[in-house]
C-alpha positions as CSV (number, residue, x, y, z in Angstrom):
1,M,79.7,-20.6,-33.9
2,L,76.5,-22.2,-35.2
3,C,74.3,-20.2,-31.9
4,E,76.0,-16.7,-33.6
5,G,74.0,-17.5,-36.8
6,P,71.0,-15.5,-38.4
7,I,68.4,-18.6,-37.8
8,M,69.6,-18.9,-34.3
9,K,69.7,-15.5,-33.7
10,C,65.7,-15.5,-35.3
11,L,65.0,-18.7,-33.2
12,Q,66.2,-16.5,-30.3
13,I,64.1,-13.6,-31.2
14,F,61.3,-15.4,-31.7
15,L,61.3,-17.5,-28.3
16,L,61.9,-14.4,-26.3
17,L,59.0,-13.3,-27.6
18,V,56.6,-16.6,-27.1
19,S,57.9,-15.9,-23.3
20,S,57.0,-12.9,-23.0
21,L,53.8,-13.5,-24.6
22,L,53.4,-16.2,-21.8
23,I,54.4,-14.2,-19.1
24,H,51.8,-11.4,-20.1
25,A,49.0,-14.0,-20.5
26,T,49.7,-15.6,-17.2
27,F,49.5,-12.1,-15.4
28,A,46.6,-11.4,-18.0
29,A,44.8,-14.9,-16.4
30,C,45.3,-13.7,-12.7
31,R,44.1,-10.5,-13.2
32,D,40.8,-11.9,-14.5
33,S,41.2,-14.9,-11.9
34,K,41.0,-11.9,-9.3
35,S,38.3,-9.5,-11.0
36,A,36.0,-12.6,-11.3
37,Q,36.2,-12.6,-7.3
38,V,34.8,-8.8,-7.3
39,R,31.2,-8.8,-7.5
40,S,30.4,-5.7,-9.4
41,P,27.7,-3.5,-8.1
42,A,24.7,-4.0,-10.1
43,V,22.5,-0.9,-9.2
44,A,24.5,1.8,-8.7
45,G,23.5,4.7,-10.9
46,R,19.9,2.9,-10.2
47,F,19.0,2.5,-6.4
48,Y,21.6,4.3,-5.0
49,P,24.0,7.6,-6.4
50,S,27.1,5.7,-8.3
51,D,28.8,9.6,-7.4
52,P,30.8,8.5,-4.7
53,E,31.0,11.7,-3.5
54,K,27.3,12.4,-3.8
55,L,26.7,9.0,-2.3
56,K,28.8,10.0,1.1
57,Q,27.1,13.3,1.5
58,A,23.5,11.4,0.8
59,I,24.1,8.9,3.7
60,G,25.8,11.6,6.3
61,Q,22.7,14.0,5.4
62,Y,20.3,11.2,6.2
63,L,22.2,10.0,9.4
64,D,22.4,13.5,10.8
65,E,18.0,13.5,10.3
66,S,17.9,10.6,11.8
67,P,16.4,9.6,15.5
68,V,18.2,7.7,18.8
69,V,16.2,5.4,20.5
70,K,17.6,4.2,23.8
71,V,18.6,0.5,23.2
72,E,21.7,-1.6,24.8
73,N,24.1,-4.3,22.8
74,P,21.6,-4.1,19.7
75,I,22.5,-7.3,18.0
76,A,20.4,-6.9,14.3
77,I,18.4,-4.2,12.7
78,L,15.8,-4.4,10.0
79,V,16.3,-2.4,7.2
80,P,15.0,-1.7,3.8
81,H,16.2,-2.7,0.4
82,A,15.0,0.0,-2.3
83,G,16.0,2.7,-3.7
84,Y,17.6,5.8,-1.7
85,V,15.1,8.0,-2.8
86,Y,12.2,6.6,-1.5
87,A,13.9,4.7,1.9
88,G,17.2,6.0,1.9
89,Q,16.2,8.1,5.4
90,I,14.9,4.8,7.1
91,Y,17.8,2.9,6.4
92,A,20.0,4.9,7.8
93,D,17.3,5.2,10.9
94,A,18.2,1.5,11.8
95,Y,22.1,2.2,11.2
96,R,21.7,5.4,13.4
97,Q,21.4,2.7,16.3
98,V,24.4,0.9,15.9
99,M,26.4,3.8,14.6
100,G,30.0,3.8,16.4
101,G,29.3,0.0,17.0
102,N,33.2,-1.4,17.1
103,Y,32.1,-4.7,14.7
104,D,34.2,-6.8,13.0
105,V,32.1,-8.6,10.5
106,I,28.4,-7.9,9.4
107,V,25.9,-10.1,8.4
108,I,23.7,-9.3,6.0
109,L,20.5,-11.3,5.4
110,G,19.2,-10.8,1.6
111,V,16.5,-11.5,-0.6
112,N,16.1,-13.7,-3.8
113,H,14.9,-11.4,-6.4
114,T,16.7,-12.4,-9.8
115,T,16.9,-16.5,-9.6
116,A,14.1,-18.8,-10.3
117,G,14.4,-22.8,-8.9
118,F,17.2,-21.2,-6.2
119,R,16.7,-23.0,-3.0
120,G,18.5,-22.7,0.0
121,V,21.7,-20.4,1.6
122,S,23.8,-19.0,-1.3
123,L,27.3,-17.3,0.9
124,S,28.2,-16.4,-3.0
125,D,31.9,-17.3,-3.9
126,Y,33.5,-13.6,-4.2
127,T,36.1,-12.7,-2.1
128,H,35.1,-9.1,-2.2
129,F,31.8,-7.2,-3.4
130,S,32.3,-3.6,-4.9
131,T,30.5,0.0,-4.7
132,P,31.4,3.4,-5.9
133,L,33.3,3.5,-2.4
134,G,35.5,0.3,-3.1
135,N,35.7,-3.0,-2.1
136,V,33.9,-4.8,1.0
137,T,35.6,-8.3,2.0
138,V,33.7,-11.4,2.8
139,D,34.2,-12.6,5.9
140,Q,35.9,-16.5,4.5
141,E,36.2,-17.8,7.8
142,I,32.7,-17.3,8.9
143,V,32.2,-18.4,5.5
144,A,33.4,-21.6,5.9
145,E,32.7,-22.4,9.0
146,L,28.7,-22.2,8.0
147,L,29.5,-24.4,5.1
148,A,30.9,-27.0,7.3
149,H,27.8,-26.4,9.9
150,C,24.7,-25.7,7.8
151,Q,23.4,-28.2,5.3
152,D,21.4,-25.4,3.2
153,C,24.6,-23.3,3.1
154,N,25.8,-23.2,-0.5
155,R,28.5,-21.2,-2.4
156,E,25.8,-20.2,-5.8
157,R,27.0,-17.2,-7.0
158,K,24.6,-16.3,-9.9
159,V,21.8,-15.6,-7.4
160,H,23.7,-12.7,-5.5
161,T,25.4,-11.1,-9.5
162,D,22.1,-9.1,-10.1
163,E,20.7,-9.3,-6.8
164,H,20.2,-5.8,-4.9
165,S,19.1,-6.0,-1.9
166,I,22.9,-7.1,0.0
167,E,24.4,-4.2,-2.8
168,V,22.2,-1.5,-1.2
169,Q,23.4,-1.8,2.4
170,L,27.3,-2.2,1.3
171,P,27.1,2.2,1.0
172,F,26.8,2.5,4.7
173,L,28.5,-0.3,6.3
174,Q,31.4,1.2,3.8
175,V,30.9,4.7,5.8
176,L,30.2,3.4,9.5
177,F,31.8,0.6,9.9
178,P,35.1,0.5,6.7
179,R,37.1,-2.1,8.2
180,A,34.5,-4.9,9.0
181,K,35.0,-7.7,6.8
182,I,31.1,-8.8,5.5
183,V,29.3,-12.5,5.3
184,P,27.0,-11.8,2.3
185,A,23.8,-14.5,2.8
186,I,20.7,-14.9,0.4
187,I,18.4,-17.1,1.5
188,H,15.1,-18.7,0.0
189,P,12.0,-20.2,0.3
190,P,11.1,-18.6,3.1
191,D,11.0,-22.4,4.7
192,L,10.8,-21.9,9.0
193,K,12.9,-25.1,8.9
194,T,15.5,-24.1,6.7
195,C,15.5,-20.5,8.4
196,T,15.8,-22.3,11.7
197,R,18.6,-24.2,11.0
198,F,20.4,-21.2,9.8
199,G,19.9,-19.0,12.0
200,Q,21.1,-21.7,14.4
201,A,24.5,-22.6,12.2
202,L,25.1,-18.2,12.1
203,A,24.3,-17.4,15.8
204,K,27.1,-19.8,16.9
205,A,29.3,-18.7,14.3
206,L,29.6,-15.7,16.0
207,Q,29.5,-16.8,19.6
208,R,33.1,-15.5,19.4
209,R,32.6,-12.3,17.0
210,H,32.1,-8.8,17.3
211,A,28.9,-9.3,14.7
212,L,26.0,-7.1,13.6
213,I,23.1,-9.2,11.4
214,V,21.4,-6.4,9.4
215,I,18.0,-8.1,7.7
216,S,17.4,-6.4,4.8
217,S,13.6,-6.6,4.2
218,D,11.2,-4.0,2.6
219,L,7.4,-4.7,4.1
220,S,4.5,-4.8,2.2
221,H,4.6,-4.7,-1.7
222,Y,0.9,-2.7,-3.6
223,P,-1.2,-2.3,-1.3
224,D,-2.7,1.5,-1.4
225,S,-0.8,4.0,1.1
226,E,-3.3,3.4,4.1
227,T,-3.8,0.0,3.8
228,A,0.2,-0.6,3.7
229,A,0.5,1.4,6.7
230,R,-2.4,-1.0,8.5
231,V,-0.5,-4.1,6.8
232,D,2.7,-3.2,8.0
233,R,2.1,-2.2,12.2
234,E,0.4,-5.5,11.7
235,T,3.5,-7.0,10.7
236,M,6.4,-4.6,12.7
237,E,4.1,-5.8,15.3
238,A,4.6,-9.8,14.7
239,I,8.4,-9.0,14.4
240,A,8.3,-7.4,17.8
241,T,7.5,-10.3,19.4
242,L,10.5,-12.3,18.1
243,E,8.4,-15.3,17.8
244,P,9.7,-16.5,14.2
245,S,6.2,-18.8,14.4
246,T,4.0,-15.7,14.8
247,V,6.0,-13.6,12.1
248,A,5.5,-16.8,9.9
249,S,1.6,-16.6,10.7
250,M,1.3,-13.4,9.8
251,M,3.3,-13.4,6.5
252,R,0.5,-15.8,5.5
253,K,-2.2,-13.3,6.2
254,L,-2.7,-11.2,2.5
255,N,-6.1,-10.9,3.4
256,F,-6.3,-7.0,2.0
257,P,-6.6,-5.8,-1.8
258,N,-3.6,-6.0,-3.8
259,L,-1.0,-7.1,-0.9
260,D,1.2,-9.6,-2.8
261,T,3.2,-9.9,0.3
262,R,3.8,-8.4,3.8
263,A,7.6,-9.0,3.5
264,C,9.5,-9.5,0.4
265,G,12.8,-10.4,2.9
266,E,10.5,-13.3,4.9
267,A,13.3,-15.0,5.0
268,A,15.9,-13.1,5.8
269,I,13.8,-12.0,9.0
270,L,13.2,-15.5,10.1
271,A,16.4,-16.3,10.3
272,G,17.6,-13.0,11.5
273,I,15.0,-13.3,14.5
274,I,16.1,-17.1,14.8
275,A,20.3,-16.0,15.4
276,A,19.2,-12.7,17.2
277,K,17.6,-14.8,20.2
278,D,20.5,-17.4,20.1
279,L,22.4,-14.2,21.0
280,G,20.5,-12.9,23.5
281,A,18.4,-10.7,21.7
282,K,15.3,-9.9,24.2
283,A,13.4,-7.2,22.4
284,A,12.6,-5.5,19.3
285,V,12.5,-2.0,19.0
286,T,10.9,0.3,16.4
287,V,12.4,3.0,15.1
288,S,10.7,4.5,12.3
289,Y,8.2,4.1,8.8
290,T,7.1,4.8,5.9
291,N,5.8,3.7,2.6
292,S,6.9,5.2,-1.2
293,G,2.8,6.0,-0.9
294,E,3.5,8.8,1.9
295,N,6.5,9.9,-0.9
296,P,5.2,12.1,-3.2
297,L,7.5,11.2,-5.9
298,G,5.6,7.3,-5.2
299,E,2.0,6.0,-5.5
300,R,-0.3,6.5,-3.4
301,S,-2.7,3.6,-5.3
302,R,0.5,1.2,-4.9
303,A,2.7,1.5,-2.2
304,V,5.9,-0.6,-0.6
305,G,6.2,-0.5,3.2
306,Y,9.9,0.0,4.8
307,G,10.6,-0.2,8.1
308,A,13.4,0.1,10.7
309,M,13.6,-1.8,13.9
310,V,16.4,-2.9,16.2
311,L,17.1,-6.4,17.7
312,A,18.8,-5.8,21.0
313,R,19.5,-7.7,24.5
314,R,17.4,-5.0,26.3
315,A,15.2,-1.8,25.7
316,L,12.9,0.9,27.1
317,Q,10.3,-1.8,25.9
318,S,9.2,-4.1,23.1
319,D,7.0,-1.6,21.0
320,T,5.8,-0.2,18.1
321,M,5.1,2.8,19.1
322,K,6.4,4.9,15.9
323,L,4.1,3.4,14.2
324,N,1.4,5.4,16.1
325,S,-1.0,8.0,14.0
326,T,0.1,12.1,14.5
327,Q,-2.7,13.6,12.4
328,S,-3.2,16.7,14.5
329,G,-6.3,17.4,13.2
330,A,-5.6,20.9,12.5
331,K,-7.5,22.6,9.8
332,A,-6.1,25.2,6.2
333,T,-6.1,28.6,7.5
334,A,-4.4,31.6,6.0
335,L,-0.3,30.7,6.8
336,Q,1.9,32.7,9.5
337,E,4.6,34.1,8.0
338,S,6.9,31.8,9.8
339,E,4.7,28.7,8.2
340,K,5.6,30.4,5.0
341,K,9.6,30.5,5.4
342,L,9.3,26.8,6.5
343,L,7.6,25.9,3.3
344,L,10.0,27.8,1.0
345,K,13.1,26.4,2.7
346,I,12.0,22.8,2.5
347,A,11.4,23.9,-1.7
348,R,15.6,24.9,-1.8
349,D,16.3,22.3,0.9
350,A,15.0,19.3,-1.4
351,I,16.0,20.6,-4.8
352,R,19.7,21.6,-3.2
353,R,19.3,17.8,-1.7
354,Y,18.7,16.1,-5.3
355,L,21.5,18.2,-6.6
356,T,24.3,17.5,-4.5
357,T,23.0,13.9,-3.6
358,E,20.6,12.7,-6.4
359,T,18.0,11.6,-3.2
360,V,15.6,13.9,-1.7
361,P,14.9,14.3,1.9
362,L,12.4,12.4,4.0
363,I,9.8,15.4,5.0
364,R,8.3,13.9,8.9
365,N,7.5,16.0,11.9
366,L,5.7,18.8,10.1
367,P,4.2,21.3,12.5
368,A,0.3,20.8,12.7
369,R,-0.7,23.4,9.6
370,L,1.8,22.1,7.1
371,D,0.8,18.4,7.8
372,V,-2.5,19.3,6.2
373,P,-3.4,18.2,2.9
374,Q,-3.8,21.0,0.3
375,G,-2.4,21.3,-3.0
376,A,0.5,23.5,-4.1
377,F,2.2,24.6,-7.0
378,V,6.0,25.8,-6.9
379,T,7.1,28.2,-9.7
380,L,11.2,29.0,-10.4
381,K,12.0,32.4,-12.3
382,K,15.6,33.2,-12.8
383,N,16.4,36.8,-13.4
384,G,12.4,37.6,-13.3
385,N,12.1,34.5,-16.2
386,L,10.2,31.4,-15.5
387,R,12.6,28.6,-14.8
388,G,9.5,25.7,-14.3
389,C,6.3,25.1,-12.6
390,I,4.7,22.0,-11.4
391,G,1.6,21.4,-9.1
392,H,-0.5,19.3,-7.9
393,I,-4.1,20.4,-7.3
394,P,-6.0,17.4,-5.0
395,P,-5.9,17.8,-1.5
396,D,-4.6,14.4,-0.9
397,F,-1.0,15.0,0.6
398,A,0.1,16.9,3.6
399,L,1.4,20.7,2.6
400,G,5.1,19.9,3.8
401,K,5.0,16.7,1.1
402,T,3.4,18.0,-1.8
403,V,5.3,21.0,-1.4
404,A,9.0,19.7,-1.6
405,A,7.7,16.9,-4.3
406,M,6.7,19.9,-6.7
407,A,10.0,21.7,-5.7
408,I,11.9,18.8,-7.2
409,Y,9.4,18.5,-10.3
410,A,9.5,22.1,-10.9
411,A,13.3,21.7,-11.3
412,F,14.3,18.8,-13.0
413,E,10.9,17.5,-14.7
414,D,9.1,20.4,-16.7
415,S,9.6,19.4,-20.0
416,R,9.7,23.0,-21.1
417,F,12.7,23.4,-19.8
418,L,16.3,21.8,-19.2
419,P,17.2,20.3,-15.2
420,V,18.6,23.0,-13.0
421,Q,21.9,23.0,-12.6
422,R,23.5,23.0,-9.6
423,N,25.4,26.7,-10.6
424,E,21.8,28.1,-11.2
425,L,20.7,27.6,-7.8
426,K,21.7,30.9,-6.2
427,D,19.7,33.3,-9.1
428,I,16.7,31.2,-9.0
429,E,13.8,32.6,-7.0
430,I,11.2,29.8,-5.7
431,E,7.5,30.9,-5.2
432,I,5.1,28.8,-3.6
433,S,0.9,28.6,-4.5
434,V,-1.3,27.2,-1.7
435,L,-4.5,25.9,-3.1
436,T,-7.9,26.2,-2.0
437,P,-9.8,23.0,-3.3
438,L,-11.3,23.2,-6.5
439,R,-15.0,24.6,-7.4
440,A,-16.8,24.0,-10.5
441,V,-18.5,27.0,-12.1
442,G,-21.8,27.2,-13.7
443,A,-20.7,30.0,-16.6
444,P,-17.4,31.5,-17.2
445,E,-19.0,35.2,-16.2
446,E,-18.5,33.7,-12.6
447,I,-14.4,33.6,-12.8
448,V,-12.7,36.5,-11.1
449,V,-9.8,37.5,-13.0
450,G,-6.6,38.7,-10.4
451,R,-8.7,36.1,-7.5
452,D,-9.6,32.7,-9.3
453,G,-7.3,30.1,-10.7
454,V,-9.0,27.8,-13.3
455,Y,-8.8,24.2,-14.4
456,L,-9.9,23.6,-17.9
457,V,-11.1,19.8,-18.9
458,K,-12.7,19.4,-22.5
459,N,-12.5,16.4,-24.5
460,G,-10.1,14.5,-22.3
461,K,-7.4,17.4,-22.6
462,S,-6.7,19.7,-19.4
463,A,-5.0,23.0,-18.5
464,V,-4.3,25.5,-15.8
465,F,-3.9,28.8,-14.9
466,L,-2.4,29.9,-11.1
467,P,-4.6,32.9,-10.0
468,Q,-1.7,35.7,-10.7
469,V,-0.8,34.2,-14.3
470,A,-3.4,36.8,-15.9
471,T,-2.7,39.2,-14.0
472,E,1.1,39.2,-14.3
473,N,0.1,39.1,-18.3
474,N,-2.5,41.8,-17.9
475,W,-5.3,39.5,-19.3
476,S,-9.0,39.9,-19.3
477,R,-11.3,37.4,-18.7
478,V,-11.4,36.1,-22.2
479,K,-7.7,36.5,-23.2
480,L,-7.5,34.1,-20.0
481,L,-10.2,31.6,-21.1
482,D,-8.7,31.7,-24.7
483,N,-4.8,31.1,-24.0
484,L,-6.0,28.2,-21.4
485,C,-7.9,26.5,-24.0
486,V,-4.0,27.1,-26.4
487,K,-2.9,25.5,-23.5
488,A,-4.6,22.7,-23.3
489,S,-3.6,22.1,-27.1
490,L,-7.3,22.9,-28.3
491,P,-9.1,25.9,-30.3
492,K,-8.3,29.2,-29.4
493,S,-12.3,29.7,-27.8
494,C,-12.9,25.7,-26.6
495,W,-13.9,27.3,-23.5
496,K,-17.5,28.9,-25.3
497,S,-19.0,25.3,-25.3
498,D,-19.1,21.7,-23.5
499,A,-16.2,22.7,-21.7
500,K,-15.4,22.4,-17.7
501,L,-14.4,25.1,-15.9
502,H,-13.2,25.4,-12.3
503,V,-12.1,27.6,-10.4
504,F,-9.7,27.9,-6.8
505,Q,-7.5,31.0,-4.8
506,A,-4.0,30.9,-4.2
507,E,-1.9,32.2,-1.7
508,V,0.7,33.2,-3.5
509,F,4.3,33.9,-1.5
510,N,7.8,34.0,-2.3
511,E,11.6,34.5,-1.1
512,S,11.9,38.0,-2.1
513,E,8.8,39.3,0.0
514,L,10.2,37.1,2.8
515,K,13.8,38.1,2.3
516,L,15.0,34.7,2.0
517,R,17.3,34.6,-1.1
518,Q,19.6,31.9,-0.5
519,P,22.7,30.1,-2.5
């Protein structure tokens, strides 16, 4: 009878509610605990596309454009870890050499960019690493073996949380080896004894596994582009010896202006070489090389180097042949029709690539004429109206690279317009103006309307008009110069005193005249 009273009924309801809340709290705690073991992406949308489809497309296109070198039983690869816009093709060049491998575990040797004071080898306490393509499982068996047999190994989480050098490798692994587990190892500092202990322990742990070692490292940091190429050649030649002491010695040679380091992943390189040799590596082959200064979106005066190498049991030779200069010695002669068509294709492909993947192609293996340093403008028109126009006047980049970069800037960085959208591309016509070098003129009367483009500088301000602008607008020389002053945010007649005037000519061509209008 008492159990049926109103007080007891309230108590029963209260107990049911409390029980329900406790159950939900328990499940929530389990979910939180589980999610806490998954390392979330830290640089998606910055170093590589955050959209899964764009990311897969980017990786696929990079792999399609990668060369293949002849190696037998690859054991390790050297891969950059910069943003895909700068180094994505070099990543793919390295991964292309191991594509199709039946790996069950992939060890990624990373760099500590984020956590001051860390020492040792952190394998993290995460069970999974996440990217926009899903989760990758950490091989706990290998981790446990390393923790048991390497005194330098630990599971410090903090050093992994914001670090990009491991994360940026994962999308390539997810596309190429979706069933493989990973071992994420961040090594710091580049102490040869530590790297030797860990490298030897790693090789022992991998003896009976189908394993690949990924050495995640960029090369030289912050010299000018030409110096970077020279420094990186020396560094990659040292790596090709497979002698850790040779590599360590080379890393100490910072005898070039603004050279902060020869490789930020020195520890990863040393440990990777030691482990690969213990696993049977006898040769190291260079697949490809570039630096950010060779990318027209980068700075020539402040470059970072990127190289792809394979460490294998057997190769044709341990060389750095891909680092040889390929300058053709060609001159800036009039362009052939086939060369004009190729430049227009380069421009359109660069815009399309950015729209579909948020990355840009690496322009390489150009015909001799398009490898000549030359300035250029890329103009975009939609239904006959200007949609973007950006150029680079100095002849300091290969013409093909200049055109690719200016196409990207014209489509997405011209402040007068919103960025081009994917659905617009079919309606846009591309025009290219290939420039002669600037020539100073002593008087405005030397300017020939329709023949000359004009570059004006006064009081720290400047502006430029291509040769065709005056013709298209039916301007006289005076009208041309007045409008040039206005474009430079100067008084209309500023050109009449103390203005510096330069002229140039341009070889102008577009898709319509060459019958190349394609979506």
